[in-house]
KELUMPA-87530 format. One record per residue (C-alpha): x, y, z; residue number from 0. Coordinates in nm, 2 decimals, always signed. Layout:
REM residues N
- X	Y	Z	NUM
...
This chain:
REM residues 50
- +0.73	-0.83	-2.20	0
- +0.76	-1.19	-2.32	1
- +0.43	-1.25	-2.48	2
- +0.32	-1.64	-2.48	3
- +0.05	-1.89	-2.39	4
- +0.12	-1.81	-2.03	5
- +0.06	-1.43	-2.04	6
- -0.26	-1.32	-1.89	7
- -0.50	-1.17	-2.12	8
- -0.52	-0.82	-1.91	9
- -0.16	-0.79	-1.97	10
- -0.22	-0.84	-2.37	11
- -0.46	-0.59	-2.36	12
- -0.24	-0.32	-2.22	13
- +0.11	-0.41	-2.28	14
- +0.19	-0.09	-2.46	15
- +0.10	+0.12	-2.17	16
- +0.31	+0.24	-1.91	17
- +0.30	+0.50	-1.62	18
- +0.42	+0.87	-1.75	19
- +0.57	+0.94	-1.40	20
- +0.76	+0.60	-1.29	21
- +0.73	+0.39	-1.62	22
- +0.58	+0.10	-1.45	23
- +0.42	-0.13	-1.68	24
- +0.22	-0.39	-1.48	25
- -0.04	-0.19	-1.28	26
- -0.41	-0.34	-1.22	27
- -0.51	+0.05	-1.28	28
- -0.41	+0.27	-1.55	29
- -0.57	+0.60	-1.53	30
- -0.54	+0.83	-1.82	31
- -0.33	+1.15	-1.76	32
- -0.41	+1.51	-1.86	33
- -0.20	+1.50	-2.17	34
- -0.34	+1.27	-2.44	35
- -0.20	+0.91	-2.49	36
- -0.06	+0.90	-2.14	37
- -0.16	+0.72	-1.84	38
- -0.07	+0.71	-1.45	39
- -0.05	+0.42	-1.24	40
- -0.25	+0.38	-0.94	41
- +0.02	+0.51	-0.73	42
- +0.12	+0.80	-0.91	43
- -0.28	+0.88	-0.97	44
- -0.32	+0.88	-0.59	45
- -0.01	+1.14	-0.50	46
- -0.15	+1.36	-0.81	47
- -0.49	+1.40	-0.66	48
- -0.36	+1.50	-0.31	49
């Protein structure tokens, strides 16, 4: 990801986070995984809950 003046502030805060399952980095909601330091995107989080 290229960080410049047009990069939304939201992505500056979480640019180093990615989903532990699908590896997506741009998600409005990233949830903490059961493993420390890992995250889940909204789609994977919903699948894991079922």
